[in-house]
PASEBA-1860 file (N, C-alpha, C; in nm, 3 decimals):
! residues 234
1> MPEFALMP> 25.431/-1.728/11.662/25.305/-1.782/11.712/25.294/-1.929/11.675 ~ 25.240/-2.015/11.764/25.223/-2.155/11.729/25.121/-2.171/11.618 ~ 25.113/-2.293/11.560/25.018/-2.319/11.453/24.875/-2.293/11.499 ~ 24.848/-2.318/11.625/24.719/-2.282/11.680/24.734/-2.259/11.830 ~ 24.642/-2.184/11.889/24.648/-2.155/12.031/24.507/-2.128/12.082 ~ 24.486/-2.161/12.208/24.359/-2.130/12.272/24.360/-1.984/12.316 ~ 24.252/-1.913/12.287/24.235/-1.777/12.334/24.134/-1.780/12.448 ~ 24.180/-1.770/12.574/24.092/-1.793/12.689/23.994/-1.679/12.714
9> VELQSIDD> 23.869/-1.717/12.739/23.763/-1.623/12.777/23.694/-1.683/12.899 ~ 23.699/-1.614/13.013/23.651/-1.673/13.138/23.500/-1.656/13.155 ~ 23.434/-1.763/13.199/23.292/-1.765/13.226/23.265/-1.745/13.375 ~ 23.140/-1.713/13.409/23.105/-1.686/13.548/23.106/-1.810/13.635 ~ 23.069/-1.927/13.579/23.053/-2.045/13.663/23.074/-2.172/13.581 ~ 23.090/-2.284/13.652/23.102/-2.413/13.585/22.968/-2.452/13.521 ~ 22.858/-2.395/13.572/22.728/-2.420/13.510/22.726/-2.371/13.366 ~ 22.792/-2.256/13.340/22.798/-2.204/13.204/22.877/-2.297/13.113
17> VARLACAL> 22.983/-2.357/13.165/23.062/-2.454/13.088/22.975/-2.574/13.053 ~ 22.905/-2.627/13.153/22.820/-2.745/13.130/22.709/-2.715/13.032 ~ 22.651/-2.594/13.042/22.543/-2.557/12.949/22.596/-2.552/12.806 ~ 22.715/-2.494/12.787/22.773/-2.486/12.653/22.805/-2.625/12.598 ~ 22.852/-2.714/12.684/22.897/-2.846/12.638/22.783/-2.944/12.616 ~ 22.678/-2.934/12.698/22.579/-3.041/12.701/22.438/-3.001/12.660 ~ 22.393/-2.882/12.697/22.253/-2.845/12.674/22.223/-2.829/12.526 ~ 22.118/-2.890/12.479/22.068/-2.880/12.341/22.163/-2.939/12.237
25> EKTPKPIL> 22.267/-3.008/12.279/22.363/-3.066/12.184/22.320/-3.206/12.143 ~ 22.334/-3.238/12.013/22.308/-3.375/11.968/22.410/-3.471/12.027 ~ 22.535/-3.427/12.032/22.643/-3.501/12.097/22.716/-3.404/12.188 ~ 22.729/-3.434/12.317/22.797/-3.339/12.406/22.939/-3.311/12.362 ~ 22.982/-3.187/12.378/23.117/-3.148/12.338/23.218/-3.195/12.442 ~ 23.336/-3.239/12.400/23.439/-3.274/12.497/23.485/-3.151/12.573 ~ 23.521/-3.170/12.698/23.565/-3.061/12.784/23.714/-3.074/12.807 ~ 23.785/-2.963/12.793/23.929/-2.959/12.818/23.954/-2.908/12.959
33> AVRDGDEY> 24.043/-2.975/13.029/24.089/-2.930/13.161/24.239/-2.905/13.150 ~ 24.278/-2.779/13.138/24.417/-2.742/13.117/24.478/-2.701/13.250 ~ 24.582/-2.770/13.291/24.648/-2.740/13.419/24.709/-2.601/13.416 ~ 24.681/-2.522/13.520/24.740/-2.389/13.535/24.777/-2.371/13.681 ~ 24.899/-2.412/13.717/24.941/-2.408/13.857/24.864/-2.508/13.939 ~ 24.799/-2.462/14.045/24.721/-2.549/14.132/24.576/-2.562/14.086 ~ 24.541/-2.502/13.973/24.404/-2.505/13.924/24.397/-2.565/13.785 ~ 24.274/-2.588/13.741/24.247/-2.627/13.603/24.163/-2.518/13.537
41> MVGVIGED> 24.193/-2.492/13.411/24.105/-2.411/13.328/24.013/-2.511/13.256 ~ 23.889/-2.522/13.304/23.795/-2.623/13.255/23.698/-2.556/13.158 ~ 23.697/-2.601/13.032/23.610/-2.534/12.937/23.594/-2.607/12.806 ~ 23.529/-2.538/12.713/23.499/-2.593/12.580/23.554/-2.499/12.473 ~ 23.590/-2.558/12.361/23.638/-2.480/12.248/23.519/-2.425/12.171 ~ 23.527/-2.295/12.141/23.420/-2.229/12.067/23.461/-2.200/11.925 ~ 23.450/-2.074/11.888/23.471/-2.034/11.749/23.615/-2.052/11.704 ~ 23.630/-2.090/11.577/23.759/-2.102/11.512/23.789/-1.969/11.445
49> LPGGFLVF> 23.892/-1.898/11.493/23.922/-1.764/11.444/24.037/-1.766/11.344 ~ 24.044/-1.668/11.257/24.158/-1.658/11.166/24.289/-1.646/11.244 ~ 24.396/-1.696/11.184/24.527/-1.686/11.248/24.561/-1.801/11.339 ~ 24.477/-1.907/11.340/24.508/-2.023/11.422/24.461/-2.015/11.565 ~ 24.370/-1.923/11.596/24.318/-1.910/11.731/24.186/-1.987/11.746 ~ 24.167/-2.049/11.862/24.041/-2.112/11.899/23.994/-2.046/12.029 ~ 23.872/-1.991/12.028/23.819/-1.934/12.151/23.795/-2.046/12.251 ~ 23.841/-2.026/12.374/23.830/-2.128/12.479/23.751/-2.067/12.595
57> FYHRETRV> 23.625/-2.107/12.610/23.539/-2.058/12.716/23.559/-2.149/12.838 ~ 23.605/-2.092/12.949/23.647/-2.175/13.061/23.607/-2.115/13.196 ~ 23.617/-2.199/13.299/23.603/-2.155/13.438/23.712/-2.224/13.519 ~ 23.768/-2.155/13.615/23.876/-2.211/13.696/23.820/-2.304/13.805 ~ 23.879/-2.424/13.814/23.837/-2.523/13.912/23.960/-2.583/13.978 ~ 23.948/-2.614/14.108/24.060/-2.676/14.177/24.062/-2.828/14.161 ~ 23.945/-2.887/14.137/23.936/-3.032/14.120/23.839/-3.063/14.006 ~ 23.864/-3.171/13.935/23.775/-3.213/13.827/23.753/-3.363/13.835
65> GDYLCYRF> 23.649/-3.410/13.765/23.624/-3.553/13.756/23.654/-3.603/13.616 ~ 23.602/-3.720/13.583/23.619/-3.774/13.449/23.509/-3.728/13.354 ~ 23.395/-3.685/13.411/23.284/-3.634/13.332/23.226/-3.511/13.403 ~ 23.174/-3.420/13.321/23.092/-3.311/13.374/22.950/-3.339/13.329 ~ 22.860/-3.354/13.425/22.724/-3.398/13.394/22.624/-3.284/13.413 ~ 22.529/-3.280/13.319/22.428/-3.173/13.317/22.289/-3.238/13.311 ~ 22.198/-3.183/13.390/22.061/-3.235/13.391/21.964/-3.120/13.417 ~ 21.857/-3.118/13.341/21.749/-3.023/13.366/21.630/-3.102/13.417
73> DSGREAVR> 21.593/-3.075/13.542/21.491/-3.157/13.606/21.407/-3.069/13.699 ~ 21.276/-3.083/13.689/21.183/-3.010/13.776/21.209/-2.859/13.774 ~ 21.237/-2.807/13.655/21.256/-2.664/13.640/21.391/-2.611/13.683 ~ 21.487/-2.700/13.711/21.618/-2.656/13.757/21.730/-2.727/13.683 ~ 21.841/-2.655/13.667/21.962/-2.715/13.613/22.044/-2.775/13.727 ~ 22.102/-2.892/13.702/22.192/-2.956/13.798/22.321/-2.991/13.727 ~ 22.433/-2.948/13.783/22.564/-2.972/13.723/22.655/-3.033/13.827 ~ 22.727/-3.140/13.790/22.820/-3.200/13.885/22.924/-3.283/13.811
81> YSQSAESL> 23.036/-3.305/13.877/23.138/-3.395/13.824/23.102/-3.538/13.859 ~ 23.144/-3.630/13.774/23.119/-3.772/13.797/23.238/-3.853/13.747 ~ 23.258/-3.969/13.804/23.364/-4.059/13.758/23.316/-4.153/13.650 ~ 23.184/-4.151/13.622/23.130/-4.237/13.516/23.015/-4.166/13.448 ~ 22.989/-4.204/13.322/22.879/-4.145/13.248/22.746/-4.197/13.303 ~ 22.649/-4.107/13.313/22.518/-4.144/13.365/22.417/-4.157/13.253 ~ 22.305/-4.219/13.281/22.203/-4.243/13.180/22.117/-4.118/13.160 ~ 22.050/-4.112/13.045/21.959/-4.001/13.016/21.846/-3.996/13.118
89> PTVCSPIV> 21.794/-3.877/13.150/21.813/-3.750/13.082/21.938/-3.672/13.122 ~ 22.020/-3.728/13.210/22.147/-3.662/13.241/22.241/-3.675/13.122 ~ 22.304/-3.566/13.084/22.400/-3.565/12.973/22.538/-3.539/13.031 ~ 22.632/-3.628/13.000/22.766/-3.619/13.055/22.869/-3.599/12.945 ~ 22.956/-3.503/12.967/23.061/-3.473/12.870/23.196/-3.521/12.926 ~ 23.274/-3.593/12.847/23.404/-3.640/12.896/23.502/-3.525/12.915 ~ 23.585/-3.535/13.018/23.685/-3.432/13.048/23.823/-3.484/13.009 ~ 23.892/-3.409/12.925/24.026/-3.445/12.880/24.124/-3.352/12.950
97> RFRSFPVS> 24.216/-3.410/13.028/24.310/-3.329/13.106/24.440/-3.307/13.028 ~ 24.493/-3.186/13.038/24.620/-3.151/12.975/24.712/-3.089/13.078 ~ 24.839/-3.132/13.077/24.938/-3.066/13.162/24.970/-2.927/13.110 ~ 24.962/-2.911/12.978/24.987/-2.781/12.916/24.916/-2.778/12.782 ~ 24.898/-2.657/12.731/24.833/-2.638/12.601/24.869/-2.499/12.553 ~ 24.892/-2.479/12.422/24.925/-2.344/12.375/24.810/-2.247/12.404 ~ 24.838/-2.146/12.484/24.739/-2.045/12.521/24.796/-1.909/12.487 ~ 24.717/-1.826/12.422/24.765/-1.693/12.382/24.659/-1.590/12.413
105> EYQERGGE> 24.697/-1.484/12.485/24.605/-1.376/12.514/24.584/-1.292/12.388 ~ 24.471/-1.226/12.383/24.439/-1.141/12.268/24.529/-1.018/12.265 ~ 24.570/-0.981/12.144/24.636/-0.853/12.122/24.538/-0.762/12.050 ~ 24.543/-0.633/12.082/24.448/-0.540/12.022/24.444/-0.556/11.871 ~ 24.323/-0.551/11.814/24.309/-0.575/11.672/24.398/-0.479/11.593 ~ 24.467/-0.532/11.496/24.563/-0.454/11.421/24.705/-0.481/11.468 ~ 24.717/-0.536/11.592/24.848/-0.575/11.641/24.889/-0.706/11.579 ~ 25.015/-0.734/11.580/25.065/-0.855/11.515/25.012/-0.979/11.584
113> GGPSILPV> 24.953/-1.067/11.508/24.908/-1.195/11.560/24.770/-1.193/11.621 ~ 24.705/-1.078/11.632/24.574/-1.072/11.696/24.465/-1.132/11.609 ~ 24.369/-1.204/11.667/24.260/-1.261/11.589/24.165/-1.152/11.540 ~ 24.090/-1.182/11.437/24.003/-1.083/11.375/23.859/-1.110/11.415 ~ 23.808/-1.032/11.511/23.668/-1.038/11.553/23.609/-0.900/11.532 ~ 23.498/-0.893/11.461/23.438/-0.765/11.429/23.306/-0.749/11.503 ~ 23.300/-0.665/11.607/23.172/-0.641/11.675/23.079/-0.557/11.589 ~ 22.954/-0.602/11.575/22.852/-0.527/11.501/22.726/-0.522/11.586
121> ETEDVQSV> 22.668/-0.404/11.596/22.552/-0.386/11.683/22.422/-0.404/11.606 ~ 22.330/-0.482/11.663/22.199/-0.500/11.603/22.100/-0.403/11.666 ~ 21.982/-0.391/11.607/21.881/-0.300/11.661/21.804/-0.359/11.778 ~ 21.805/-0.491/11.789/21.730/-0.555/11.898/21.791/-0.692/11.927 ~ 21.753/-0.746/12.043/21.801/-0.879/12.084/21.744/-0.987/11.993 ~ 21.623/-0.963/11.939/21.563/-1.062/11.851/21.652/-1.091/11.730 ~ 21.721/-0.988/11.679/21.810/-1.008/11.565/21.927/-1.097/11.603 ~ 21.977/-1.080/11.724/22.084/-1.168/11.772/22.034/-1.312/11.779
129> AKMGLYRM> 21.912/-1.330/11.830/21.855/-1.464/11.843/21.834/-1.529/11.706 ~ 21.792/-1.452/11.608/21.768/-1.508/11.474/21.897/-1.563/11.414 ~ 22.008/-1.494/11.438/22.135/-1.545/11.387/22.178/-1.669/11.465 ~ 22.144/-1.675/11.594/22.172/-1.795/11.671/22.096/-1.915/11.620 ~ 21.974/-1.891/11.570/21.893/-1.999/11.515/21.936/-2.040/11.374 ~ 22.019/-1.959/11.312/22.063/-1.987/11.175/22.127/-2.125/11.164 ~ 22.200/-2.165/11.267/22.269/-2.294/11.261/22.170/-2.410/11.256 ~ 22.051/-2.391/11.312/21.951/-2.498/11.306/21.911/-2.526/11.163
137> ALDESPGA> 21.910/-2.423/11.079/21.877/-2.442/10.937/21.985/-2.524/10.867 ~ 22.105/-2.526/10.925/22.215/-2.605/10.869/22.226/-2.742/10.935 ~ 22.120/-2.781/11.009/22.117/-2.910/11.078/22.228/-2.918/11.183 ~ 22.253/-2.806/11.251/22.349/-2.803/11.360/22.277/-2.762/11.487 ~ 22.351/-2.767/11.599/22.295/-2.716/11.724/22.283/-2.565/11.714 ~ 22.179/-2.506/11.774/22.164/-2.361/11.767/22.283/-2.291/11.833 ~ 22.321/-2.176/11.778/22.434/-2.103/11.833/22.404/-2.049/11.972 ~ 22.505/-2.047/12.057/22.488/-1.998/12.193/22.484/-1.845/12.195
145> IFFIPCGK> 22.416/-1.791/12.295/22.413/-1.647/12.321/22.502/-1.619/12.441 ~ 22.584/-1.515/12.432/22.676/-1.481/12.540/22.636/-1.349/12.604 ~ 22.632/-1.349/12.738/22.612/-1.224/12.811/22.747/-1.172/12.856 ~ 22.774/-1.044/12.826/22.901/-0.981/12.862/22.871/-0.864/12.955 ~ 22.929/-0.864/13.076/22.900/-0.757/13.173/22.980/-0.630/13.146 ~ 22.968/-0.575/13.023/23.033/-0.450/12.987/22.928/-0.339/12.987 ~ 22.957/-0.228/13.052/22.862/-0.118/13.056/22.732/-0.160/13.119 ~ 22.621/-0.139/13.047/22.490/-0.179/13.095/22.460/-0.325/13.068
153> GILGSFIR> 22.553/-0.394/13.001/22.534/-0.535/12.968/22.512/-0.554/12.819 ~ 22.558/-0.668/12.766/22.550/-0.696/12.624/22.513/-0.843/12.604 ~ 22.421/-0.870/12.513/22.392/-1.006/12.466/22.440/-1.016/12.322 ~ 22.513/-1.122/12.290/22.566/-1.134/12.155/22.588/-1.277/12.113 ~ 22.614/-1.295/11.984/22.636/-1.428/11.928/22.740/-1.418/11.818 ~ 22.825/-1.521/11.806/22.928/-1.525/11.703/22.873/-1.585/11.574 ~ 22.918/-1.534/11.462/22.886/-1.594/11.333/22.999/-1.561/11.236 ~ 23.038/-1.659/11.158/23.146/-1.636/11.062/23.092/-1.562/10.940
161> ASEDEGPV> 23.165/-1.456/10.902/23.120/-1.372/10.792/23.130/-1.444/10.658 ~ 23.227/-1.536/10.644/23.244/-1.610/10.520/23.314/-1.740/10.551 ~ 23.328/-1.826/10.452/23.390/-1.956/10.471/23.542/-1.950/10.465 ~ 23.596/-1.836/10.424/23.741/-1.826/10.412/23.801/-1.767/10.539 ~ 23.914/-1.699/10.529/23.983/-1.644/10.644/23.934/-1.505/10.682 ~ 23.812/-1.472/10.646/23.756/-1.342/10.681/23.727/-1.334/10.830 ~ 23.682/-1.217/10.877/23.659/-1.198/11.021/23.540/-1.278/11.072 ~ 23.537/-1.300/11.202/23.422/-1.356/11.270/23.343/-1.238/11.326
169> LFMHHESP> 23.213/-1.234/11.298/23.129/-1.127/11.349/23.078/-1.162/11.488 ~ 23.075/-1.063/11.576/23.008/-1.078/11.704/22.891/-0.981/11.704 ~ 22.771/-1.036/11.677/22.651/-0.954/11.670/22.597/-0.935/11.812 ~ 22.571/-0.809/11.850/22.538/-0.784/11.991/22.435/-0.672/12.003 ~ 22.371/-0.671/12.119/22.277/-0.565/12.152/22.281/-0.542/12.303 ~ 22.265/-0.416/12.342/22.268/-0.382/12.485/22.151/-0.448/12.557 ~ 22.182/-0.512/12.670/22.078/-0.583/12.744/22.126/-0.607/12.887 ~ 22.037/-0.597/12.987/22.077/-0.633/13.124/22.102/-0.782/13.135
177> EPPAGFLK> 22.159/-0.824/13.247/22.190/-0.966/13.267/22.063/-1.050/13.265 ~ 22.060/-1.156/13.185/21.940/-1.240/13.177/21.909/-1.304/13.312 ~ 21.782/-1.319/13.345/21.744/-1.380/13.473/21.750/-1.532/13.471 ~ 21.772/-1.592/13.352/21.775/-1.738/13.340/21.876/-1.777/13.234 ~ 21.895/-1.910/13.219/22.002/-1.960/13.134/21.967/-1.989/12.989 ~ 21.842/-1.962/12.948/21.802/-1.990/12.810/21.717/-1.875/12.756 ~ 21.733/-1.850/12.627/21.647/-1.756/12.555/21.537/-1.838/12.490 ~ 21.413/-1.806/12.522/21.296/-1.880/12.475/21.233/-1.805/12.360
185> INPSRMDR> 21.214/-1.873/12.248/21.168/-1.806/12.127/21.042/-1.872/12.075 ~ 20.939/-1.793/12.055/20.816/-1.839/11.991/20.835/-1.819/11.841 ~ 20.839/-1.927/11.762/20.868/-1.913/11.618/20.764/-1.830/11.543 ~ 20.645/-1.814/11.599/20.542/-1.734/11.533/20.532/-1.592/11.590 ~ 20.614/-1.562/11.693/20.614/-1.429/11.753/20.759/-1.390/11.785 ~ 20.833/-1.355/11.681/20.974/-1.320/11.699/20.994/-1.173/11.736 ~ 20.885/-1.105/11.771/20.896/-0.963/11.802/20.921/-0.938/11.950 ~ 20.936/-1.044/12.029/20.962/-1.025/12.171/21.058/-1.133/12.220
193> VEFAAGPS> 21.119/-1.104/12.335/21.221/-1.192/12.391/21.175/-1.239/12.529 ~ 21.186/-1.368/12.552/21.156/-1.425/12.683/21.275/-1.510/12.729 ~ 21.291/-1.520/12.860/21.397/-1.604/12.916/21.333/-1.719/12.994 ~ 21.403/-1.833/12.997/21.350/-1.951/13.065/21.463/-2.023/13.138 ~ 21.424/-2.095/13.244/21.523/-2.171/13.321/21.575/-2.291/13.245 ~ 21.496/-2.339/13.148/21.539/-2.455/13.070/21.440/-2.483/12.958 ~ 21.473/-2.578/12.871/21.387/-2.611/12.756/21.273/-2.703/12.797 ~ 21.173/-2.647/12.865/21.069/-2.731/12.924/20.938/-2.731/12.846
201> EPGFFYLK> 20.908/-2.627/12.769/20.780/-2.618/12.700/20.794/-2.655/12.552 ~ 20.711/-2.745/12.501/20.717/-2.777/12.357/20.664/-2.661/12.274 ~ 20.705/-2.660/12.148/20.657/-2.557/12.057/20.741/-2.431/12.055 ~ 20.848/-2.428/12.133/20.937/-2.313/12.136/21.077/-2.355/12.094 ~ 21.155/-2.256/12.044/21.298/-2.275/12.023/21.371/-2.221/12.146 ~ 21.484/-2.283/12.177/21.563/-2.239/12.292/21.709/-2.218/12.249 ~ 21.768/-2.110/12.297/21.909/-2.082/12.280/21.973/-2.076/12.417 ~ 22.081/-2.148/12.437/22.147/-2.146/12.567/22.228/-2.018/12.583
209> IAKLKGCP> 22.235/-1.969/12.706/22.306/-1.846/12.739/22.423/-1.880/12.830 ~ 22.541/-1.830/12.796/22.659/-1.844/12.881/22.705/-1.704/12.922 ~ 22.736/-1.687/13.050/22.771/-1.556/13.103/22.922/-1.545/13.123 ~ 22.981/-1.443/13.061/23.124/-1.418/13.078/23.149/-1.352/13.213 ~ 23.268/-1.375/13.268/23.302/-1.320/13.398/23.334/-1.172/13.391 ~ 23.394/-1.128/13.280/23.431/-0.988/13.267/23.427/-0.943/13.123 ~ 23.477/-0.823/13.097/23.481/-0.769/12.960/23.604/-0.824/12.889 ~ 23.587/-0.904/12.785/23.702/-0.964/12.717/23.779/-0.864/12.632
217> GFLPDLLH> 23.909/-0.880/12.625/23.992/-0.789/12.549/23.975/-0.799/12.400 ~ 23.912/-0.910/12.352/23.900/-0.924/12.207/23.783/-0.843/12.151 ~ 23.712/-0.770/12.236/23.603/-0.686/12.189/23.626/-0.540/12.231 ~ 23.736/-0.480/12.189/23.766/-0.344/12.235/23.663/-0.242/12.192 ~ 23.598/-0.262/12.077/23.501/-0.164/12.030/23.378/-0.156/12.120 ~ 23.350/-0.266/12.195/23.237/-0.262/12.287/23.271/-0.180/12.411 ~ 23.398/-0.177/12.446/23.439/-0.103/12.564/23.451/0.046/12.534 ~ 23.481/0.079/12.410/23.496/0.219/12.369/23.415/0.240/12.241
225> PKKGTGLP> 23.282/0.235/12.249/23.200/0.245/12.127/23.218/0.380/12.059 ~ 23.211/0.376/11.926/23.223/0.496/11.848/23.085/0.541/11.800 ~ 23.063/0.669/11.799/22.935/0.722/11.751/22.932/0.719/11.599 ~ 22.814/0.705/11.544/22.801/0.707/11.400/22.702/0.604/11.350 ~ 22.682/0.602/11.221/22.583/0.512/11.161/22.641/0.377/11.126 ~ 22.774/0.367/11.122/22.836/0.244/11.078/22.857/0.241/10.929 ~ 22.811/0.345/10.857/22.828/0.351/10.713/22.963/0.413/10.682 ~ 23.030/0.373/10.573/23.157/0.433/10.539/23.140/0.579/10.502
233> SS> 23.240/0.658/10.537/23.233/0.800/10.504/23.263/0.821/10.357 ~ 23.205/0.926/10.301/23.223/0.954/10.158/23.352/1.031/10.134
END
């Protein structure tokens, strides 16, 4: 295995890529465009996994520009490629093109070289959102929420269990596909979940939502859930 490799996870649209790279970020994340035949895998690097893997959230595109620009205006998101950076409130992320890059598909957990991701189920979506907000307490951008079209649907968020080479947790809860691209949170009423088209109302916290195209292989336990309490047997 190389010293590091991208572990590709496909998103539903380029809008999801732009939302991950630009929305709610203090500094927009650089976007990688990795050549794959006649297409580009255009995306952003996510979680750093044990074993030298980097999760790469991407969407396939036939053409790219020098920037991917994101704007929330009049209640709508607008995403487009540009050859130059635009002024605020449009946020533009630079696109770095690669002819090749080490890419490695996931191997079932326990197999040689497979990254360690541990799916854990929460009792409600609010618990997933609270962990997404945890990064704000660390003066970082809030963690993204991912929708996965497995079974009846799943909303989840990644969080590292420890600072060492321990597993990365994927906290999740069953949920239908969100009707909008942001989770809207009232800090004084965390007992309910609302969705919003964008961060338009003051006084609320917002978590961006990115939708995966399919069921990723790195979460096998979500595809074949086991019954039980989750407690170790005696």
